[in-house]
PyMOL commands that place a pseudoatom at each C-alpha (Angstrom):
pseudoatom trace, name=CA, resn=MET, resi=1, chain=A, elem=C, hetatm=0, pos=[-11.217, -11.359, -22.597]
pseudoatom trace, name=CA, resn=ILE, resi=2, chain=A, elem=C, hetatm=0, pos=[-9.272, -9.025, -20.335]
pseudoatom trace, name=CA, resn=ASN, resi=3, chain=A, elem=C, hetatm=0, pos=[-6.651, -10.777, -18.184]
pseudoatom trace, name=CA, resn=ILE, resi=4, chain=A, elem=C, hetatm=0, pos=[-5.332, -8.567, -15.371]
pseudoatom trace, name=CA, resn=ARG, resi=5, chain=A, elem=C, hetatm=0, pos=[-2.112, -9.835, -13.749]
pseudoatom trace, name=CA, resn=ALA, resi=6, chain=A, elem=C, hetatm=0, pos=[-0.967, -7.076, -11.383]
pseudoatom trace, name=CA, resn=ILE, resi=7, chain=A, elem=C, hetatm=0, pos=[-1.667, -3.597, -10.099]
pseudoatom trace, name=CA, resn=ASP, resi=8, chain=A, elem=C, hetatm=0, pos=[-0.167, -0.881, -12.322]
pseudoatom trace, name=CA, resn=HIS, resi=9, chain=A, elem=C, hetatm=0, pos=[-0.777, 2.027, -9.976]
pseudoatom trace, name=CA, resn=VAL, resi=10, chain=A, elem=C, hetatm=0, pos=[-3.005, 3.269, -7.175]
pseudoatom trace, name=CA, resn=VAL, resi=11, chain=A, elem=C, hetatm=0, pos=[-3.933, 6.929, -6.766]
pseudoatom trace, name=CA, resn=LEU, resi=12, chain=A, elem=C, hetatm=0, pos=[-4.392, 8.423, -3.307]
pseudoatom trace, name=CA, resn=ARG, resi=13, chain=A, elem=C, hetatm=0, pos=[-5.715, 11.935, -2.740]
pseudoatom trace, name=CA, resn=VAL, resi=14, chain=A, elem=C, hetatm=0, pos=[-3.710, 13.369, 0.160]
pseudoatom trace, name=CA, resn=VAL, resi=15, chain=A, elem=C, hetatm=0, pos=[-3.736, 16.333, 2.516]
pseudoatom trace, name=CA, resn=ASP, resi=16, chain=A, elem=C, hetatm=0, pos=[-0.048, 16.344, 3.580]
pseudoatom trace, name=CA, resn=ALA, resi=17, chain=A, elem=C, hetatm=0, pos=[2.002, 15.180, 0.577]
pseudoatom trace, name=CA, resn=ALA, resi=18, chain=A, elem=C, hetatm=0, pos=[5.409, 15.569, 2.262]
pseudoatom trace, name=CA, resn=ARG, resi=19, chain=A, elem=C, hetatm=0, pos=[4.373, 13.426, 5.227]
pseudoatom trace, name=CA, resn=MET, resi=20, chain=A, elem=C, hetatm=0, pos=[2.922, 10.777, 2.915]
pseudoatom trace, name=CA, resn=VAL, resi=21, chain=A, elem=C, hetatm=0, pos=[6.087, 10.681, 0.781]
pseudoatom trace, name=CA, resn=ARG, resi=22, chain=A, elem=C, hetatm=0, pos=[8.196, 10.231, 3.937]
pseudoatom trace, name=CA, resn=PHE, resi=23, chain=A, elem=C, hetatm=0, pos=[5.959, 7.367, 5.136]
pseudoatom trace, name=CA, resn=TYR, resi=24, chain=A, elem=C, hetatm=0, pos=[5.979, 5.470, 1.847]
pseudoatom trace, name=CA, resn=THR, resi=25, chain=A, elem=C, hetatm=0, pos=[9.719, 5.970, 1.288]
pseudoatom trace, name=CA, resn=ASP, resi=26, chain=A, elem=C, hetatm=0, pos=[11.050, 5.670, 4.856]
pseudoatom trace, name=CA, resn=VAL, resi=27, chain=A, elem=C, hetatm=0, pos=[8.694, 2.983, 6.188]
pseudoatom trace, name=CA, resn=LEU, resi=28, chain=A, elem=C, hetatm=0, pos=[7.716, 0.936, 3.134]
pseudoatom trace, name=CA, resn=GLY, resi=29, chain=A, elem=C, hetatm=0, pos=[10.800, 1.446, 0.963]
pseudoatom trace, name=CA, resn=ALA, resi=30, chain=A, elem=C, hetatm=0, pos=[9.165, 3.162, -2.014]
pseudoatom trace, name=CA, resn=ARG, resi=31, chain=A, elem=C, hetatm=0, pos=[11.191, 5.661, -3.991]
pseudoatom trace, name=CA, resn=LEU, resi=32, chain=A, elem=C, hetatm=0, pos=[10.066, 8.953, -5.466]
pseudoatom trace, name=CA, resn=GLU, resi=33, chain=A, elem=C, hetatm=0, pos=[10.185, 8.397, -9.220]
pseudoatom trace, name=CA, resn=LYS, resi=34, chain=A, elem=C, hetatm=0, pos=[8.542, 11.483, -10.657]
pseudoatom trace, name=CA, resn=HIS, resi=35, chain=A, elem=C, hetatm=0, pos=[7.134, 14.788, -9.388]
pseudoatom trace, name=CA, resn=GLN, resi=36, chain=A, elem=C, hetatm=0, pos=[4.844, 16.538, -11.843]
pseudoatom trace, name=CA, resn=GLU, resi=37, chain=A, elem=C, hetatm=0, pos=[4.540, 19.859, -10.059]
pseudoatom trace, name=CA, resn=ALA, resi=38, chain=A, elem=C, hetatm=0, pos=[2.490, 21.561, -12.790]
pseudoatom trace, name=CA, resn=ILE, resi=39, chain=A, elem=C, hetatm=0, pos=[-0.478, 19.259, -12.226]
pseudoatom trace, name=CA, resn=GLY, resi=40, chain=A, elem=C, hetatm=0, pos=[0.190, 18.290, -8.603]
pseudoatom trace, name=CA, resn=LEU, resi=41, chain=A, elem=C, hetatm=0, pos=[1.229, 14.633, -8.849]
pseudoatom trace, name=CA, resn=LEU, resi=42, chain=A, elem=C, hetatm=0, pos=[3.929, 12.674, -7.005]
pseudoatom trace, name=CA, resn=GLN, resi=43, chain=A, elem=C, hetatm=0, pos=[4.676, 9.178, -8.293]
pseudoatom trace, name=CA, resn=LEU, resi=44, chain=A, elem=C, hetatm=0, pos=[6.324, 6.634, -6.012]
pseudoatom trace, name=CA, resn=ARG, resi=45, chain=A, elem=C, hetatm=0, pos=[7.764, 3.337, -7.258]
pseudoatom trace, name=CA, resn=VAL, resi=46, chain=A, elem=C, hetatm=0, pos=[6.907, 0.153, -5.327]
pseudoatom trace, name=CA, resn=GLY, resi=47, chain=A, elem=C, hetatm=0, pos=[8.230, -2.891, -7.179]
pseudoatom trace, name=CA, resn=ASP, resi=48, chain=A, elem=C, hetatm=0, pos=[6.602, -2.989, -10.617]
pseudoatom trace, name=CA, resn=ALA, resi=49, chain=A, elem=C, hetatm=0, pos=[3.790, -0.610, -9.619]
pseudoatom trace, name=CA, resn=LEU, resi=50, chain=A, elem=C, hetatm=0, pos=[3.303, 3.037, -8.724]
pseudoatom trace, name=CA, resn=ILE, resi=51, chain=A, elem=C, hetatm=0, pos=[1.529, 4.838, -5.916]
pseudoatom trace, name=CA, resn=ASP, resi=52, chain=A, elem=C, hetatm=0, pos=[0.414, 8.236, -7.149]
pseudoatom trace, name=CA, resn=LEU, resi=53, chain=A, elem=C, hetatm=0, pos=[-0.129, 10.908, -4.510]
pseudoatom trace, name=CA, resn=VAL, resi=54, chain=A, elem=C, hetatm=0, pos=[-2.419, 13.762, -5.514]
pseudoatom trace, name=CA, resn=PRO, resi=55, chain=A, elem=C, hetatm=0, pos=[-2.426, 16.687, -3.064]
pseudoatom trace, name=CA, resn=VAL, resi=56, chain=A, elem=C, hetatm=0, pos=[-6.035, 17.822, -2.615]
pseudoatom trace, name=CA, resn=ASP, resi=57, chain=A, elem=C, hetatm=0, pos=[-5.032, 21.489, -2.950]
pseudoatom trace, name=CA, resn=GLY, resi=58, chain=A, elem=C, hetatm=0, pos=[-3.343, 20.966, -6.353]
pseudoatom trace, name=CA, resn=GLU, resi=59, chain=A, elem=C, hetatm=0, pos=[-4.817, 21.113, -9.856]
pseudoatom trace, name=CA, resn=LEU, resi=60, chain=A, elem=C, hetatm=0, pos=[-5.738, 17.407, -9.983]
pseudoatom trace, name=CA, resn=GLY, resi=61, chain=A, elem=C, hetatm=0, pos=[-6.703, 17.239, -6.320]
pseudoatom trace, name=CA, resn=ARG, resi=62, chain=A, elem=C, hetatm=0, pos=[-9.256, 20.045, -6.548]
pseudoatom trace, name=CA, resn=MET, resi=63, chain=A, elem=C, hetatm=0, pos=[-11.102, 18.052, -9.236]
pseudoatom trace, name=CA, resn=GLY, resi=64, chain=A, elem=C, hetatm=0, pos=[-11.777, 15.219, -6.776]
pseudoatom trace, name=CA, resn=GLY, resi=65, chain=A, elem=C, hetatm=0, pos=[-14.004, 17.045, -4.307]
pseudoatom trace, name=CA, resn=ALA, resi=66, chain=A, elem=C, hetatm=0, pos=[-13.637, 16.945, -0.536]
pseudoatom trace, name=CA, resn=PRO, resi=67, chain=A, elem=C, hetatm=0, pos=[-10.357, 15.634, 0.924]
pseudoatom trace, name=CA, resn=PRO, resi=68, chain=A, elem=C, hetatm=0, pos=[-10.084, 12.236, 2.619]
pseudoatom trace, name=CA, resn=GLY, resi=69, chain=A, elem=C, hetatm=0, pos=[-10.734, 12.279, 6.345]
pseudoatom trace, name=CA, resn=ARG, resi=70, chain=A, elem=C, hetatm=0, pos=[-12.245, 10.445, 9.289]
pseudoatom trace, name=CA, resn=GLU, resi=71, chain=A, elem=C, hetatm=0, pos=[-15.719, 10.281, 7.707]
pseudoatom trace, name=CA, resn=GLY, resi=72, chain=A, elem=C, hetatm=0, pos=[-14.709, 9.408, 4.185]
pseudoatom trace, name=CA, resn=ARG, resi=73, chain=A, elem=C, hetatm=0, pos=[-11.915, 7.662, 2.355]
pseudoatom trace, name=CA, resn=ASN, resi=74, chain=A, elem=C, hetatm=0, pos=[-10.970, 7.306, -1.248]
pseudoatom trace, name=CA, resn=VAL, resi=75, chain=A, elem=C, hetatm=0, pos=[-9.797, 3.679, -0.931]
pseudoatom trace, name=CA, resn=ASP, resi=76, chain=A, elem=C, hetatm=0, pos=[-10.721, 0.702, 1.313]
pseudoatom trace, name=CA, resn=HIS, resi=77, chain=A, elem=C, hetatm=0, pos=[-7.216, -0.770, 1.358]
pseudoatom trace, name=CA, resn=ILE, resi=78, chain=A, elem=C, hetatm=0, pos=[-4.239, -1.459, -0.853]
pseudoatom trace, name=CA, resn=CYS, resi=79, chain=A, elem=C, hetatm=0, pos=[-2.514, -4.820, -0.685]
pseudoatom trace, name=CA, resn=PHE, resi=80, chain=A, elem=C, hetatm=0, pos=[1.215, -5.007, -1.423]
pseudoatom trace, name=CA, resn=ARG, resi=81, chain=A, elem=C, hetatm=0, pos=[2.769, -8.419, -2.139]
pseudoatom trace, name=CA, resn=VAL, resi=82, chain=A, elem=C, hetatm=0, pos=[6.027, -8.685, -0.138]
pseudoatom trace, name=CA, resn=LEU, resi=83, chain=A, elem=C, hetatm=0, pos=[8.861, -10.997, -1.200]
pseudoatom trace, name=CA, resn=PRO, resi=84, chain=A, elem=C, hetatm=0, pos=[10.928, -12.296, 0.366]
pseudoatom trace, name=CA, resn=TRP, resi=85, chain=A, elem=C, hetatm=0, pos=[8.651, -12.637, 3.368]
pseudoatom trace, name=CA, resn=ASP, resi=86, chain=A, elem=C, hetatm=0, pos=[10.257, -12.432, 6.806]
pseudoatom trace, name=CA, resn=GLY, resi=87, chain=A, elem=C, hetatm=0, pos=[7.366, -11.709, 9.159]
pseudoatom trace, name=CA, resn=PRO, resi=88, chain=A, elem=C, hetatm=0, pos=[9.374, -10.996, 12.315]
pseudoatom trace, name=CA, resn=ALA, resi=89, chain=A, elem=C, hetatm=0, pos=[11.743, -8.671, 10.424]
pseudoatom trace, name=CA, resn=ILE, resi=90, chain=A, elem=C, hetatm=0, pos=[8.790, -6.810, 8.884]
pseudoatom trace, name=CA, resn=LEU, resi=91, chain=A, elem=C, hetatm=0, pos=[7.160, -6.387, 12.305]
pseudoatom trace, name=CA, resn=ASP, resi=92, chain=A, elem=C, hetatm=0, pos=[10.492, -5.144, 13.720]
pseudoatom trace, name=CA, resn=GLU, resi=93, chain=A, elem=C, hetatm=0, pos=[10.819, -2.580, 10.916]
pseudoatom trace, name=CA, resn=LEU, resi=94, chain=A, elem=C, hetatm=0, pos=[7.267, -1.344, 11.467]
pseudoatom trace, name=CA, resn=ALA, resi=95, chain=A, elem=C, hetatm=0, pos=[7.879, -1.113, 15.233]
pseudoatom trace, name=CA, resn=ARG, resi=96, chain=A, elem=C, hetatm=0, pos=[11.002, 0.947, 14.542]
pseudoatom trace, name=CA, resn=HIS, resi=97, chain=A, elem=C, hetatm=0, pos=[8.636, 3.494, 12.995]
pseudoatom trace, name=CA, resn=GLY, resi=98, chain=A, elem=C, hetatm=0, pos=[6.164, 3.280, 15.882]
pseudoatom trace, name=CA, resn=ILE, resi=99, chain=A, elem=C, hetatm=0, pos=[3.704, 1.055, 14.015]
pseudoatom trace, name=CA, resn=ALA, resi=100, chain=A, elem=C, hetatm=0, pos=[2.231, -1.971, 15.768]
pseudoatom trace, name=CA, resn=GLY, resi=101, chain=A, elem=C, hetatm=0, pos=[1.150, -4.940, 13.703]
pseudoatom trace, name=CA, resn=GLU, resi=102, chain=A, elem=C, hetatm=0, pos=[0.380, -8.613, 13.828]
pseudoatom trace, name=CA, resn=ILE, resi=103, chain=A, elem=C, hetatm=0, pos=[0.660, -11.431, 11.327]
pseudoatom trace, name=CA, resn=VAL, resi=104, chain=A, elem=C, hetatm=0, pos=[-2.690, -12.997, 10.496]
pseudoatom trace, name=CA, resn=SER, resi=105, chain=A, elem=C, hetatm=0, pos=[-3.562, -15.601, 7.861]
pseudoatom trace, name=CA, resn=ARG, resi=106, chain=A, elem=C, hetatm=0, pos=[-5.727, -14.055, 5.143]
pseudoatom trace, name=CA, resn=TYR, resi=107, chain=A, elem=C, hetatm=0, pos=[-6.808, -15.169, 1.703]
pseudoatom trace, name=CA, resn=GLY, resi=108, chain=A, elem=C, hetatm=0, pos=[-5.198, -13.381, -1.241]
pseudoatom trace, name=CA, resn=ALA, resi=109, chain=A, elem=C, hetatm=0, pos=[-4.617, -13.815, -4.956]
pseudoatom trace, name=CA, resn=GLU, resi=110, chain=A, elem=C, hetatm=0, pos=[-2.509, -16.943, -4.410]
pseudoatom trace, name=CA, resn=GLY, resi=111, chain=A, elem=C, hetatm=0, pos=[-4.370, -18.445, -1.449]
pseudoatom trace, name=CA, resn=ASP, resi=112, chain=A, elem=C, hetatm=0, pos=[-4.130, -18.226, 2.327]
pseudoatom trace, name=CA, resn=GLY, resi=113, chain=A, elem=C, hetatm=0, pos=[-0.924, -16.735, 3.646]
pseudoatom trace, name=CA, resn=PRO, resi=114, chain=A, elem=C, hetatm=0, pos=[0.584, -14.287, 6.127]
pseudoatom trace, name=CA, resn=SER, resi=115, chain=A, elem=C, hetatm=0, pos=[-0.738, -10.741, 6.166]
pseudoatom trace, name=CA, resn=ILE, resi=116, chain=A, elem=C, hetatm=0, pos=[-0.182, -7.560, 8.187]
pseudoatom trace, name=CA, resn=TYR, resi=117, chain=A, elem=C, hetatm=0, pos=[-2.593, -4.614, 8.228]
pseudoatom trace, name=CA, resn=LEU, resi=118, chain=A, elem=C, hetatm=0, pos=[-1.460, -1.061, 8.982]
pseudoatom trace, name=CA, resn=ASN, resi=119, chain=A, elem=C, hetatm=0, pos=[-2.455, 2.505, 8.152]
pseudoatom trace, name=CA, resn=ASP, resi=120, chain=A, elem=C, hetatm=0, pos=[-0.491, 5.252, 6.465]
pseudoatom trace, name=CA, resn=PRO, resi=121, chain=A, elem=C, hetatm=0, pos=[-0.363, 8.718, 8.073]
pseudoatom trace, name=CA, resn=GLU, resi=122, chain=A, elem=C, hetatm=0, pos=[-3.666, 9.799, 6.484]
pseudoatom trace, name=CA, resn=GLY, resi=123, chain=A, elem=C, hetatm=0, pos=[-5.604, 6.685, 7.492]
pseudoatom trace, name=CA, resn=ASN, resi=124, chain=A, elem=C, hetatm=0, pos=[-5.427, 4.689, 4.252]
pseudoatom trace, name=CA, resn=ALA, resi=125, chain=A, elem=C, hetatm=0, pos=[-5.546, 1.003, 5.137]
pseudoatom trace, name=CA, resn=LEU, resi=126, chain=A, elem=C, hetatm=0, pos=[-2.647, -1.057, 3.783]
pseudoatom trace, name=CA, resn=GLU, resi=127, chain=A, elem=C, hetatm=0, pos=[-1.984, -4.785, 3.749]
pseudoatom trace, name=CA, resn=LEU, resi=128, chain=A, elem=C, hetatm=0, pos=[1.452, -6.368, 3.473]
pseudoatom trace, name=CA, resn=LYS, resi=129, chain=A, elem=C, hetatm=0, pos=[0.908, -9.871, 2.030]
pseudoatom trace, name=CA, resn=GLY, resi=130, chain=A, elem=C, hetatm=0, pos=[3.315, -12.771, 2.001]
pseudoatom trace, name=CA, resn=PRO, resi=131, chain=A, elem=C, hetatm=0, pos=[3.277, -15.879, -0.188]
pseudoatom trace, name=CA, resn=PRO, resi=132, chain=A, elem=C, hetatm=0, pos=[0.738, -18.620, 0.395]
pseudoatom trace, name=CA, resn=TRP, resi=133, chain=A, elem=C, hetatm=0, pos=[1.429, -21.076, 3.191]
pseudoatom trace, name=CA, resn=SER, resi=134, chain=A, elem=C, hetatm=0, pos=[3.179, -24.270, 2.115]
pseudoatom trace, name=CA, resn=PRO, resi=135, chain=A, elem=C, hetatm=0, pos=[0.679, -26.920, 1.016]
pseudoatom trace, name=CA, resn=VAL, resi=136, chain=A, elem=C, hetatm=0, pos=[-0.331, -29.517, 3.583]
pseudoatom trace, name=CA, resn=PRO, resi=137, chain=A, elem=C, hetatm=0, pos=[0.634, -33.014, 2.383]
pseudoatom trace, name=CA, resn=GLY, resi=138, chain=A, elem=C, hetatm=0, pos=[-2.460, -34.885, 1.182]
pseudoatom trace, name=CA, resn=ALA, resi=139, chain=A, elem=C, hetatm=0, pos=[-4.663, -31.766, 1.099]
pseudoatom trace, name=CA, resn=PRO, resi=140, chain=A, elem=C, hetatm=0, pos=[-6.742, -31.255, -2.077]
pseudoatom trace, name=CA, resn=SER, resi=141, chain=A, elem=C, hetatm=0, pos=[-5.404, -28.598, -4.428]
pseudoatom trace, name=CA, resn=ARG, resi=142, chain=A, elem=C, hetatm=0, pos=[-7.559, -25.647, -5.267]
for i in range(1, 142): cmd.bond("trace and resi %d" % i, "trace and resi %d" % (i + 1))
show_as sticks, trace
zoom trace
């Protein structure tokens, strides 16, 4: 049996690598860990996982066909678990970067909890997910 516990990495094919690096580092707090220029790969660290950015005009990117755009995407959305969760502070930080958001309860790996959807500069949908809501006394456990 295979027992997956977390995301190791996500690969996004990108048109403007510099802009995407700035977004993920400046807005979401990732850090550039490795740049493999020979093959066209930028690897950003987010917690225990990586986001790999593959420029579509690089060696790896050309293998993937047409670039992402309005009519086609390479990913539906990526969900990042955020701890500690401070919803108002997260919304304030996003607003500081000109990004509007709202906290909505959505179901995730650990149950219903706070969630914020946003898009990166190339239209990839992202979700920032908090911990599950505190259990209601007397409610059945799942």
